[in-house]
C-alpha angles and dihedrals in degrees: 000000000000094000096060119100124218118232091258093052090050091054091050091049092050091046092053091051090049092050092047090052091049092049092049092048092050091050092047092049091049095048091045088054093050096268100308113189137167133214114253127190122183113184148152126206093275105021140048113213098182134002117169151071121311143167096227147347126215125199141148130249132169092288093051139259118345140175131222117207130181115289092029116158119256107286140172128186144159112246127222127215107295147116109276108216118204116190115208135169088264095053129272137320122209125204119184112215138179096202141337149149124257123203122187122189132151097344091313117117118189121184116192114200132193094029 
């Protein structure tokens, strides 16, 4: 039957709904807090993947997936292979990584890749 989904397609569909809900929640939180954003820079030694204002960033470390929102406490972690998702006013940006280091301080998030 053409209408049936395989197990993999079902997972992708659920993942997209989850990401849409996370994006909507980040935008609602930001607008409720008078448009709070933070500056995010994701870069490697010879390339900058993202450099701008955003509502949130999602990544994965050894304890699992996590989100950083504006006003987050100072934080540093090693990142595992994942897709970093950055939610901005224009939508979301996705950067696929194999490993990295994230540093959060005073609404500044810096992700160093290829280290």
